Backbone as a ProteinNet text record, in pm:
[ID]
protein_1_A
[PRIMARY]
XXXXXXXXXXXXXXXXXXXXXXXXXXXXXXXXXXXXXXXXXXXXXXXXXXXXXXXXXXXXXXXXXXXXXXXXXXXXXXXXXXXXXXXXXXXXXXXXXXXXXXXXXXXXXXXXXXXXXXXXXXXXXXXXXXXXXXXXXXXXXXXXXXXXXXXXXXXXXXXXXXXXXXXXXXXXXXXXXXXXXXXXXXXXXXXXXXXXXXXXXXXXXXXXXXXXXXXXXXXXXXXXXXXXXXXXXXXXXXXXXXXXXXXXXXXXXXXXXXXXXXXXXXXXXXXXXXXXXXXXXXXXXXX
[TERTIARY]
13141.9	13087.9	13038.8	13076.1	13034.2	12887.6	12813.5	12675.4	12677.9	12687.5	12708.9	12576.1	12532.3	12410.1	12439.4	12551.8	12590	12736	12763.3	12900.3	12934.2	13046.3	13096.6	13186.8	13186.1	13271.5	13347.6	13479.1	13566.2	13644.8	13645	13707.2	13813.3	13911	14012.2	13950.9	13973.1	13919.1	13996.5	13931.1	13999.5	14033.4	13954.8	13977.1	13872.4	13911	13813.5	13719.1	13770.7	13686.2	13606.6	13619.6	13547.7	13397	13353.6	13209.5	13146.6	13230.9	13180.4	13195	13266.7	13291.4	13195.1	13174.7	13100	12951.1	12878.8	12734.3	12702.9	12772.7	12744	12775.2	12877.6	12912.2	12800	12749.6	12641.1	12516.4	12486.5	12371.1	12390.4	12510.5	12541.2	12518.1	12562.5	12542	12394.2	12322.5	12179	12101.3	12136	12066.6	12087	12190.9	12219	12181.9	12101.7	12051.4	12150.1	12253.3	12356.2	12340.1	12314.8	12302.1	12440.7	12454	12582.7	12578.1	12688.2	12710.7	12850.9	12867.2	12989.2	13030.7	13155.5	13209.6	13173.7	13216.4	13179.3	13235.3	13356.8	13415.2	13332.8	13290.4	13207.7	13073	13013.9	12886.9	12901.5	13014.5	13038.7	13038.9	13100.7	13102	12962.5	12876.2	12738.4	12646.2	12699.3	12616.4	12522.6	12562	12479.2	12546.9	12470.4	12522.3	12510.1	12491.4	12464.3	12585.1	12704.7	12826	12848.2	12908.3	12938.6	13083.4	13115.3	13256.9	13326.2	13448.9	13517	13520	13539.3	13547.6	13415.2	13303.1	13171.7	13129.2	13198.8	13157.7	13156.9	13256.2	13255.9	13147.4	13080.6	12981.4	12868	12848.2	12741.9	12770.2	12888.8	12922.2	12976.5	12953	13006.1	13126	13145.6	13254	13288.9	13417.1	13459.8	13534.6	13479.9	13541.3	13618.9	13746.2	13832.7	13873.1	13835	13866.5	13973.4	14094.4	14202	14336.9	14431.3	14565.4	14595.8	14724.6	14765.1	14734.8	14745.2	14715.8	14571.7	14479.6	14337.6	14315.8	14384.8	14372.6	14425.1	14535.5	14589.8	14490.3	14426.1	14324.5	14205.3	14163.4	14049.6	14081.8	14205.4	14244.6	14234.3	14272.3	14261.4	14114.7	14033.4	13891.1	13818.9	13871.1	13810.4	13810.3	13912.6	13919.9	13901	13968.3	13965.3	13852.5	13759.9	13649.3	13701.3	13645.2	13686.5	13601.5	13634.2	13561.2	13661.9	13639.2	13733.9	13734.5	13853.4	13870.2	13897.4	13824.5	13850	13916	14049.1	14119.1	14133.2	14077	14077.4	14170.5	14266.2	14370.8	14323.5	14302	14275.6	14388.8	14496.4	14606.5	14726.6	14845.4	14968.8	15031.4	15136.1	15217.4	15135.7	15065.5	14968.3	15022.8	15113.3	15157.9	15042.7	14954.8	14848.1	14718.1	14693	14568.8	14591.7	14588.7	14628.4	14514.8	14389.9	14275.4	14261.5	14261.3	14244.5	14095.9	14065.9	13926.3	13865	13944.5	13894.1	13857.3	13920.3	13897.4	13790.2	13740.2	13649	13525.5	13450	13324.1	13345.6	13442	13469.3	13508.4	13586.2	13627.5	13509.4	13420.6	13299.9	13210.8	13199.9	13120.5	13177.4	13309.5	13372.5	13347.5	13353.6	13335.2	13193.3	13094.5	12955.4	12927.2	13005.1	12990	13075.2	13156	13243.2	13366.8	13407.7	13522.5	13645.4	13643.7	13753.5	13878.4	13995	14121.5	14159.5	14176.1	14203.5	14351	14412.6	14549.6	14547.3	14566.9	14566.8	14696	14683.2	14799.4	14790.4	14888.3	14890.5	14922.9	14852.5	14877.5	14980.1	15022.9	15124	15061.4	15077.8	15024.3	15137.3	15104.7	15204.1	15145.8	15220.2	15185.1	15288.9	15240.9	15328.2	15323	15436.8	15443.7	15521.1	15459.8	15524.3	15513.5	15627.4	15632.8	15550	15569.9	15507.9	15357.3	15303.5	15161	15146.6	15056.6	15025.6	14935.1	14985.7	14907	14832.7	14882.1	14811.5	14849.4	14755.9	14781.6	14738.1	14807.6	14781	14786.6	14719.5	14729.5	14776.5	14874.7	14928.5	14931.3	14910.6	14925.1	15067	15125.1	15259.2	15369.2	15364.3	15479.9	15450.9	15538.5	15548.8	15685	15686.1	15810.2	15833.6	15955.8	15998.5	16107.3	16081.2	16172.4	16187.3	16288.3	16314.2	16200.4	16174.6	16071	16129	16256.4	16319.1	16402.2	16442.7	16514.9	16661.3	16706.3	16848.7	16912.5	16841	16900.4	16874.2	16981.9	16964	16915.1	16853.7	16803.5	16866.1	16862.5	16915.2	16799.7	16807.6	16704.7	16772.2	16720.3	16774.8	16677.7	16727	16640	16668.1	16560.1	16568.6	16473.1	16507.9	16416.9	16400.2	16279.2	16252.1	16347.7	16424.9	16517.4	16656.6	16670.9	16803.6	16824.8	16932.5	16971.1	17024.6	16976.8	17020.2	17126.5	17090.4	17183.8	17128.9	17218.6	17180.4	17198.5	17088	17094.7	17105.1	17203	17203.3	17168.7	17045.6	16995.1	16879.3	16823.9	16702.5	16580.8	16594.2	16483.6	16496.5	16391.1	16385.9	16246.4	16239.5	16112.3	16094.6	15977.8	15939.8	15831.6	15863.4	15774.9	15726.1	15603.9	15549	15599.1	15578.4	15609	15534.4	15409	15333.5	15402.8	15452.7	15519.5	15662.6	15713.7	15852.9	15873.2	15765.4	15777.8	15742.5	15729.9	15694.7	15817.9	15805.1	15913.1	16039.5	16024.2	16140.8	16224.4	16159.8	16233.1	16312	16251	16320.1	16440.7	16434	16543.8	16647.7	16635.9	16735.4	16698.4	16573.7	16529.6	16500.9	16488.8	16464.3	16317.1	16290.2	16154.1	16125.6	16016.2	15979.8	15854.4	15858.7	15741.3	15626.7	15504.1	15394.4	15363.2	15387	15352.9	15458.8	15571.4	15677.7	15637.2	15650.5	15612.8	15731.6	15740.6	15857.6	15822.7	15910.8	15910.2	16048.8	16056.5	16185.4	16213	16332.2	16378.7	16479.2	16439.6	16521	16561.4	16691.8	16734.3	16725	16691.3	16679.9	16803.8	16884.2	17005.1	17087.7	17134.3	17212.1	17347.3	17395.6	17525.9	17636.4	17621.4	17717.1	17669.7	17745.3	17698.5	17692.2	17752.9	17748.5	17616.4	17531.9	17400.5	17317.9	17262.1	17184.5	17045.8	16950	16818.7	16830	16741.2	16740.7	16599.8	16589.5	16461.9	16451.3	16338.1	16317.3	16184.6	16165.8	16037.5	15922.7	15803.5	15690.1	15634.5	15696.7	15663.3	15740.1	15830.8	15913.8	15839.2	15884.7	15842.5	15960	15941	16044.9	16019.7	16118.7	16106.2	16206.1	16155.8	16241.5	16223.9	16332.9	16329.6	16381.7	16304.4	16343.8	16445.3	16564.3	16668.1	16684.3	16599.3	16599.6	16523.7	16546.2	16474.9	16327.4	16247.9	16103.2	16067.2	15978.9	15921.5	16022.6	16144.6	16238.2	16215.3	16130.6	16098.8	15947.8	15906.9	15765	15735.2	15624.7	15581.1	15473.1	15491	15395.3	15345.7	15215.5	15150.1	15108.6	15167.7	15135.4	15151.4	15234.2	15256.8	15138	15036.9	14912.3	14870.8	14894.6	14860.2	14980.9	14988.5	15103.8	15097.3	15198.4	15205.4	15351.4	15377.2	15513.1	15543.5	15668.2	15706.5	15810.4	15818.1	15901.6	16025.1	16125	16244.4	16206.4	16253.8	16222.9	16101.9	16022.4	15907.8	15956	15875.4	15902.5	15793.8	15836.1	15742.9	15755.5	15649.5	15650.6	15571.4	15636.1	15573.2	15571.4	15455.8	15441.6	15339.5	15344.5	15245.6	15107.1	15011.8	14875.7	14798.7	14693.8	14602.3	14507.5	14511.3	14421.4	14493.9	14423.1	14471.9	14372.4	14421.3	14336	14329.3	14208.5	14187.9	14173.4	14277.5	14275.7	14230.3	14135.3	14092.8	14189.2	14249.5	14350	14300.7	14337.2	14303.2	14363.9	14296.1	14343.4	14479.2	14513.6	14640.4	14747.8	14722.5	14819.2	14890.2	15013.5	15092.7	15196.7	15256.2	15344.6	15458.2	15523.7	15636.9	15591.4	15468	15411.7	15401.2	15352.7	15338.8	15475.2	15575.5	15709.8	15765.9	15750.9	15803.3	15734.9	15604.2	15529.5	15562.8	15561.8	15578.6	15724.1	15818.5	15960.6	16034.6	15960.7	16017.6	16134.1	16117.8	16219.6	16212.8	16326.2	16332.5	16303.4	16302.2	16277.3	16402.2	16381.2	16493.2	16491.1
19121	19092.1	18948.2	18881.1	18743.6	18736.4	18646.9	18619.8	18488.9	18500.5	18383	18336.7	18221.7	18159.6	18033	17968.4	17844.1	17854.3	17823.2	17820.8	17679.5	17628.3	17501.6	17526.5	17434.5	17446.5	17315.1	17325.6	17210.8	17240.4	17146.2	17169.3	17065.3	17110	17019.3	16939.5	16807.9	16729.4	16751.5	16722.1	16721.3	16857.3	16960.7	17093.4	17114.9	17113.8	17116.8	17237.3	17356.8	17475.7	17497.4	17408.2	17425.6	17413.3	17337.6	17323.6	17454.6	17551.9	17684.4	17783.5	17742.1	17829.2	17799.3	17670.4	17630.9	17663.8	17630.8	17662.1	17810.5	17903.4	18045	18084.7	18023.7	18054.4	18013	17891.7	17843.2	17929.8	17968.7	18054.2	18192.9	18247.2	18378.1	18374.8	18268.7	18254.7	18241.3	18161.8	18139.6	18270.7	18353.9	18481.9	18573.6	18547.1	18628.9	18557.2	18453.2	18382.4	18291.1	18250.6	18162.6	18022.8	17925.5	17785.5	17724.4	17640.1	17574.8	17427	17379.4	17235.7	17207.4	17095.1	17076.7	16929.6	16909.7	16774.3	16711.2	16586.6	16510.7	16573.7	16631	16693.3	16814.5	16895.5	17012.3	16968.3	16864.7	16812.2	16767.2	16708.7	16664.3	16781.7	16893.8	17012.7	17073.3	17046.2	17094.2	16999.2	16880.7	16778.8	16712.7	16711.1	16653.9	16530.7	16458.7	16339.4	16351.7	16474.1	16493.1	16545.2	16517.2	16562.9	16491.7	16562	16508.4	16462.4	16373.5	16347.7	16478.2	16495.7	16624.1	16663.8	16568.8	16600.2	16650.7	16622.3	16663.7	16800.6	16852.5	16979.1	17095.8	17108.8	17225	17221.5	17107.3	17098.1	17198.3	17287.8	17386.6	17501.9	17506.5	17613.3	17735.3	17852.1	17977.6	18027.1	17967.8	18005	17881.6	17863	17751.2	17806.3	17783.3	17827.6	17710.6	17732.7	17627.3	17663.6	17579.7	17602.5	17502.5	17551.8	17460.9	17524.6	17442.2	17491.1	17473.7	17484.9	17473.6	17335.3	17231.5	17096.5	17081.6	17140.1	17136.6	17213.2	17325.4	17404.8	17327.6	17257.3	17178.5	17072.5	17007.2	16907.1	16971	17088.2	17158.2	17202.9	17246.5	17291.6	17178.5	17057.2	16943	16903.3	16922.1	16888.7	16977.5	17097.4	17185.6	17122.1	17042.6	16969.1	17062.4	17177.1	17269.3	17370.1	17359.9	17455.6	17594.3	17696.8	17833.6	17888.5	17845.3	17885.9	17947.6	18071	18131.4	18058.1	18049.2	17984.8	18090.6	18081.6	18166.9	18080.1	18086.2	17999.7	18064.5	18001.6	18055.4	17971.1	18034.8	17962.9	17917	17786.3	17725.1	17630	17633.6	17540.3	17607.9	17575.6	17625.9	17736.9	17701.2	17800.3	17881.7	17816.2	17883.2	17985.6	17945.9	18036.7	18073.1	17977	17998	18042.1	17992	18026.8	18155.7	18267.9	18395.6	18465.6	18420.9	18485.6	18431.4	18520.4	18478.5	18470.3	18410.9	18402.9	18542.1	18636.7	18772.7	18836.7	18792.1	18850.6	18775.7	18662.6	18577.1	18652.9	18712.3	18776	18906.1	18990.5	19106.1	19065.6	18956.5	18911.9	18853.4	18783.3	18732.2	18847.3	18951.7	19068.4	19129.1	19145.1	19199.9	19110.1	18978.4	18883.6	18889.1	18894.9	18902.5	19031.2	19136.4	19263.4	19268.6	19163.8	19162.6	19248.3	19273.4	19359.2	19280.4	19150	19066.3	19084.7	19057.4	19060.1	18915.9	18886.7	18750.7	18736	18628.4	18594.6	18462	18465.1	18340	18261.4	18131.5	18044.3	17928.8	17922.2	17818.5	17682.4	17578.9	17443.9	17373.9	17256.9	17177.1	17045	17011.5	16885	16782.3	16659.3	16551.2	16427.3	16369.5	16241	16136.8	16023.4	15909.4	15817.6	15805.4	15732.3	15602.7	15491.2	15359.2	15288.9	15257.7	15190.7	15267.6	15399.5	15489.9	15507.3	15462.1	15482.1	15566.8	15664.6	15742	15656.7	15614.5	15526.7	15603.4	15725.4	15810	15955.1	16044.3	16188.1	16255.1	16362.7	16432.1	16582.4	16656.4	16801.8	16839	16927.6	16970	17122	17174.9	17318.6	17352.1	17267.3	17291.7	17223.3	17089.2	17019.3	16873.7	16821.5	16678.9	16634.3	16529.1	16481.5	16336.7	16308	16170.5	16141.8	16051.3	16030.2	15882.7	15852.3	15713.7	15661.4	15532.6	15472.4	15379.4	15344.6	15255.4	15335.5	15271.6	15338.8	15359.5	15485.5	15520.7	15471	15472	15434.9	15545.6	15598.1	15697.8	15630.5	15709.3	15657.2	15734.9	15674.8	15737.9	15789.5	15917.3	15982.5	16063.2	16051.8	16123.8	16235.4	16357.9	16473.4	16540.3	16581.1	16656.1	16774.1	16882.3	16995.3	17012.9	16987.2	16979.6	16876.9	16914.9	16820.1	16825.6	16904	16924.6	16830	16754.4	16669.8	16758.6	16738.4	16819.2	16746.3	16630.7	16559.4	16423.7	16337.7	16213.8	16238.5	16243.4	16268.2	16136.1	16128.5	16024.1	16099.1	16080	16165.3	16096.3	16163.7	16113.3	16136.3	16225.2	16249.8	16382.3	16419.5	16545.6	16604.8	16737.6	16809.9	16896.4	16888.2	16984.5	17071.5	17199.6	17287.6	17404.7	17447.8	17571.3	17688.3	17812.8	17925.6	17916.5	17871.2	17852.4	17751.7	17642.7	17538.7	17570.8	17684.1	17717.5	17745.7	17776.1	17799.9	17675.5	17561.8	17436.4	17344.8	17221.4	17122.6	17170.8	17233.7	17281.2	17377.5	17466.9	17560.7	17486.3	17382.8	17303.4	17230.5	17197.8	17126.8	17221.8	17350.5	17446.7	17520.1	17507.2	17575	17722	17800.7	17944.9	17976.2	18092.8	18144.7	18216.2	18178.5	18236.6	18320.8	18445	18531.2	18467.1	18463.6	18387.2	18423.2	18549.5	18591.3	18551.4	18498.4	18458.4	18328.7	18327.1	18208.6	18113.3	18026.6	17939.4	17810.5	17712.8	17589.7	17574.7	17505.1	17485.5	17336.6	17295.6	17157.4	17154.4	17091.7	17094.4	16953.4	16920	16788.5	16781.9	16663.1	16642.6	16568.6	16635.5	16574.8	16500	16567.6	16498.8	16453.2	16340.3	16287.6	16383.1	16442	16541.4	16679.1	16742.3	16863.3	16982.5	16972.9	17084.8	17091.8	16988.7	16996.6	17103.4	17195.8	17304.7	17310.1	17375.4	17393.3	17472.7	17442.5	17509.8	17562.9	17689.8	17750.2	17752.4	17705	17699.3	17766.1	17809.3	17870.2	17770.2	17823.2	17732.5	17682.4	17722.1	17664.2	17534.2	17501.9	17381.5	17256.7	17142.8	17012.6	16952.7	16929.7	16868.2	16718.1	16642.7	16496.9	16433.8	16347	16274.6	16125.7	16058.7	15915	15840.1	15744.9	15666.3	15560.4	15566.4	15465.8	15374.5	15393.6	15305.2	15177.5	15074	14948.3	14963.8	14868.5	14875.3	14899	14998.2	15030.7	15083.7	15117.6	15184.1	15334.5	15382.7	15525.6	15543.5	15662	15690.3	15829.9	15842.8	15973.2	16026.9	16150.2	16211.3	16343.6	16366.4	16487.5	16573.3	16692.6	16785.6	16723.1	16620	16556.4	16479.4	16453.2	16395.9	16267.2	16254.2	16131.1	16088.9	15961	15916	15769.9	15728.4	15590.9	15546.6	15416	15366.5	15368.2	15389.1	15392.5	15284.6	15251.9	15141.2	15192.8	15107.6	15143.2	15170.6	15282.8	15321.1	15410.7	15425.6	15516.8	15659.6	15734.2	15875.7	15959.3	16060.8	16152.5	16285.1	16322.8	16444.1	16552.4	16664.6	16774.7	16899.1	16961.2	17085	17174	17301.3	17393.5	17352.2	17350.4	17306.8	17416.5	17376.5	17473.9	17531.9	17476.5	17520.4	17608.6	17706.7	17792	17788.7	17821.5	17834.6	17982.4	18032.6	18173.2	18185.5	18233.3	18247.9	18388.4	18397.2	18526.3	18564.8	18683	18729.1	18853.6	18871.2	18996.1	19114.7	19227.8	19341.5	19396	19381.2	19436.9	19330.6	19207.8	19099.4	19074.2	19122.4	19104.7	18995.1	18947.6	18830.7	18850.7	18966.3	18986.4	19008.5	19054.7	19061.4	18921.4	18826.6	18688.2	18628.8	18654.2	18601.1	18655.6	18785.2	18842.8	18783	18761.8	18708	18561.8	18480.9	18337	18296.2	18368.5	18332.7	18420.9	18512.5	18599.2	18681.7	18734.2	18823	18959.4	19019.6	19156.4	19171.2	19059.3	19068.9	19121.8	19198.7	19254.6	19202.6
548	682.3	690.4	798.7	817.6	858.7	796	837.1	915	1046.5	1130.8	1188.6	1141.5	1191.5	1271.5	1240.1	1307.3	1349.2	1475.4	1526.4	1572.4	1525.9	1575.7	1695.3	1789.9	1908.1	1926.1	1934.3	1959.9	2086.9	2180.2	2311.4	2342.9	2417	2470.7	2585.5	2590	2701.4	2830.2	2941.5	3070	3127.6	3094.4	3152.4	3262.7	3389.2	3498.7	3494	3460	3464.6	3336.2	3237.7	3111.2	3128.9	3231.2	3254.8	3300.1	3338.9	3374.6	3258.8	3155.8	3040.4	2926.6	2897.5	2778.3	2786.9	2896.7	2898.7	2878.6	2946.7	2919.6	2775.3	2716.7	2577.9	2483.2	2499.6	2414.2	2432.2	2557.1	2583.4	2521.1	2530	2470.6	2320.1	2255.3	2111.1	2078	2159.7	2136.2	2143.1	2239.4	2255.6	2135.7	2058.8	1940.6	1811.6	1825.7	1709.1	1641.8	1715.3	1658.4	1717.4	1630.2	1673.2	1692.1	1792.7	1821	1784.6	1724.1	1705.5	1759.7	1826.9	1905	1909.5	1952.3	1962	2095.9	2114.2	2234	2361.1	2353.8	2472.1	2515.6	2417.8	2449.9	2507.4	2449.1	2499.6	2645.1	2676.5	2813.3	2910.5	2870	2955.2	2969.9	2871.7	2876.7	2953	2989.1	3052.2	2953.7	2824.1	2718.9	2659.3	2578.3	2511.1	2358.9	2310.1	2167.7	2089.5	2140.2	2072.3	1939.7	1845.3	1712.4	1705.2	1610.5	1583.3	1545.8	1588.4	1567.4	1420.1	1331.6	1189	1132.9	1202.9	1154.3	1206.6	1306.5	1367.5	1268.2	1178.4	1088.4	980.5	959.1	851.8	875.4	781.2	791.1	884.6	945.4	1039.8	965.6	1023.6	969.4	1049.7	1166.6	1256.7	1338.8	1368.3	1452.2	1572.4	1691	1815.4	1874.3	1903	1955.1	2097.4	2193.7	2334.3	2377.2	2402.8	2441.1	2419.6	2375.8	2345.6	2198.1	2164.9	2025.1	1967.7	2050.4	2002.4	1957.9	2034.6	1997.2	1868	1852.3	1729.7	1608.8	1623.9	1512.3	1467.9	1564.5	1532.5	1462.3	1509.5	1449.7	1307.3	1284.6	1150.7	1050.1	1090.6	999.3	981.9	1087	1077.8	976.6	951.7	851.5	713	685.5	558.4	438.1	444.1	331.6	333	428.4	433.2	472.5	410.5	439.6	553.5	674.9	795.3	892	939.6	1033.7	1167.5	1226.7	1357.2	1463.2	1572.6	1688.6	1795.3	1809.5	1904.1	2041.4	2143.6	2279.5	2365.3	2426.6	2498.4	2636.7	2648.8	2779.1	2816	2735.9	2756.9	2818.8	2763.1	2821.6	2739.7	2660.8	2591.1	2492.3	2400.7	2315.3	2218.7	2126.6	2021.4	1928.1	1899.6	1801.8	1867.5	1987.6	2057.7	2136.7	2064.2	2123.7	2196.3	2176.2	2240.7	2383.3	2480.8	2619.8	2653.3	2768.9	2812.6	2829.1	2878.2	2896	2762.3	2656.3	2524.1	2444.8	2498.2	2422.2	2374.3	2465.8	2426.1	2348.1	2385.2	2299	2157.2	2145.1	2011.6	1935.1	2006.6	1942.1	1894.3	1975.2	1934.7	1807	1802.2	1681.3	1561.5	1584.9	1475.3	1420.4	1509.3	1465	1388.2	1419	1346.8	1219.5	1197.7	1080.5	1096.3	1220.3	1247.9	1292.7	1276.3	1322.9	1236.3	1296.8	1222.9	1189.4	1062.2	1016.4	979.8	1028.3	991.8	916.3	784.1	708.7	731.7	749.1	768	668.1	579.7	476.8	538.5	493.7	542.4	454.2	497.1	428.3	385	257	204.9	197	233.1	233.1	166.3	74.9	13.8	54.6	101.1	129	8.2	-61.1	-187.9	-166.2	-206.3	-195.1	-329.8	-386.8	-516.9	-620.9	-622.6	-720.6	-701.4	-589.6	-561.1	-433.5	-439.2	-318.6	-231.2	-116.8	-30.9	78.4	111.6	207.1	183.3	211.6	202.2	331.9	366.2	491.6	469.5	559.1	564.6	705.6	713.1	842.6	849	967.5	987.9	1033.5	1116.8	1169.8	1090.9	1088.5	1032.6	1000.3	915.6	887.6	940.3	1020.8	1081.6	1041	994.4	968.2	1070.7	1163.4	1274.8	1306.2	1384.9	1423.1	1509.7	1498.1	1580.6	1686.4	1674.8	1772.5	1871.4	1977.9	2084.9	2045.9	2057	2044.8	1916	1806	1677.9	1577.3	1517.6	1413.1	1285.2	1198.2	1071.6	955.9	837.5	717.1	632.2	596.3	516.7	406.2	286.1	171.3	133.2	130.3	108.1	-25.9	-92.6	-218.3	-210.1	-276.7	-296.1	-446.2	-494.1	-638.7	-699.1	-797.6	-861	-798.3	-692.4	-632.7	-514.2	-519.5	-407.2	-295.1	-173	-59	21.6	77	164.7	201.7	247.7	315.8	464.6	536.1	679.7	754.6	843.4	946.7	1074.3	1119.4	1226.4	1297.3	1397.8	1462.7	1374.7	1275.7	1185	1115.3	1043.7	969.1	985.6	999.4	1009.9	885.9	824.7	720.9	782.3	802.5	878.4	794.5	823.2	768	853.1	808.7	896.8	1029.8	1026.7	1151.2	1241.2	1182.5	1259.1	1296.8	1250.7	1282.6	1430.7	1503.5	1647.9	1728.6	1661.1	1730	1737.4	1692.4	1703.6	1634	1518.3	1443.7	1526.6	1601.7	1687.5	1794	1852.7	1954.7	1896.6	1766.6	1700.3	1641.9	1672.2	1626.3	1499.6	1455.5	1334.6	1358.8	1251.7	1264.7	1286.5	1341.6	1348.6	1217.1	1151.2	1022.7	1040.9	995.3	1003.5	925.6	981.4	920.1	775.6	736.1	600.2	496.6	541.6	449.1	378.9	247.8	168.3	162.6	261.8	272.9	345.2	328.2	406.9	467.6	580	645.6	661.7	621.6	635.4	750.1	862	983.7	1025.5	1025.1	1074.6	1226.4	1277.2	1421.7	1470.4	1551.1	1609.7	1505.2	1399.8	1296.7	1349.4	1296.4	1336	1293	1174.7	1125.8	1170.3	1258.5	1323.5	1229.9	1111.4	1017	940.9	950	887.2	958.8	881.4	937.8	874.1	937.6	875.8	745.8	651.7	521.6	495.7	456.2	419.1	267.2	214.9	70.2	36.4	-88.2	-126.5	-109.9	-80.2	-62.1	-195.2	-305	-435.4	-459	-368.3	-382.5	-337.4	-388.8	-338.5	-262.6	-133.7	-51	-48.1	-91.5	-97.8	-1.3	85.3	179.1	152.5	119.4	91.3	213.1	259.8	376.8	336.7	393.5	371.2	492.9	591.8	708.7	675.5	752.8	730.4	765	714.9	733.6	880.4	900.2	1030.3	1132.3	1088.1	1178.4	1180.8	1090.2	1085	1089.3	1133.7	1154.4	1101.9	1029.1	978.8	1071.6	1118.4	1211.1	1155.7	1166.5	1115.7	1234.2	1245.2	1353.6	1491.6	1502.4	1631.5	1685.2	1600	1650.8	1582	1454	1383.1	1301.4	1269.8	1192.5	1156.4	1078.1	1029.2	1023.7	1042.4	1019.3	870.1	833.8	693.5	663	535.8	490.4	416.2	406.5	330.6	185.4	134.3	-2.7	-16.8	89.4	83.8	58.3	-18.2	-41.4	25.1	95.2	158.8	84.1	13.6	-67.7	4.7	31.5	103.4	15.7	7.4	-69.4	-1	-31.4	23.1	-23.3	69.1	38.9	-35.1	-100.3	-160.7	-56.2	66.5	172.5	274.2	323.5	431.5	546.9	664.7	782.9	818.4	842.4	877.4	1028.8	1094.9	1239.8	1277.1	1368.6	1420.7	1532.4	1518.5	1613.7	1685.9	1812.7	1882.2	1808.5	1805.6	1725.1	1767.2	1894.4	1941.9	1962.2	1919.4	1937.4	1805.3	1793.6	1673.7	1695.9	1587.5	1592.9	1693.5	1689.1	1779.4	1923	1940.8	2076.2	2135.6	2051.9	2097.6	2130.2	2044.2	2069.5	2200	2221.5	2345.6	2467.7	2456.2	2570.1	2595.3	2487.8	2505.3	2528.2	2466	2477.3	2576.7	2638.9	2743.1	2690.2	2569.2	2514.3	2582.3	2600.8	2649.6	2798.1	2871.2	3015.2	3086.5	3189.9	3265.9	3409.9
[MASK]
+++++++++++++++++++++++++++++++++++++++++++++++++++++++++++++++++++++++++++++++++++++++++++++++++++++++++++++++++++++++++++++++++++++++++++++++++++++++++++++++++++++++++++++++++++++++++++++++++++++++++++++++++++++++++++++++++++++++++++++++++++++++++++++++++++++++++++++++++++++++++++++++

């Protein structure tokens, strides 16, 4: 059973009706002896100026409430920085594959969580090292994917891919996606990749608009190290983490992707299962 004394709140900016959602939420938590700490966007909805940097919100928290869409959740997952804190993702955005809790379900789900009756769905993160001349110059953690893509207009790039010691291919393409099962319903799906059930221990290597049409996505065990070597000229390629942060990369840089030692614990509604979400979001089975 969770002993929740402090709840962190992270909110998506620019939501007009959030100023009617956040104050009652903070008051509801206060009445149950739960202190709130929140980011600047949440403070704005409260009419306060005491918001914290997003990365500082999870410090000392027993629960992290995320108000927004999948993008806000991806940012919150990285802000955890390996902390084992359950996330309650509330969908105030659009499609929302990950933010499955609706506003109507917010307080019932919070009640279940305070009683220790919540349903947890663990999601493994992806670790990425950017290696230049045999030195790791930057490391990243992603919940969805690592993308190596072209940075210039209408120019394909050359990327050499390996899985462990096995050479895979030289891609001439717009880029390559290394996706987790969680990220399989994001950019990788749009690029023709498969949907992977979240509990499957795998990574997916998906080429983006390859010049050779026979190149297909490849699923590998999550014990593998996926290595992508940039063969494009300096700064013609860009590395992006979860579609939100990134850096330009140089010719010869190696991007090493492996399953992270960290997982994110998502609180899910008790009756919302993976295929329920797919049917709802992708409109499967409609007549």
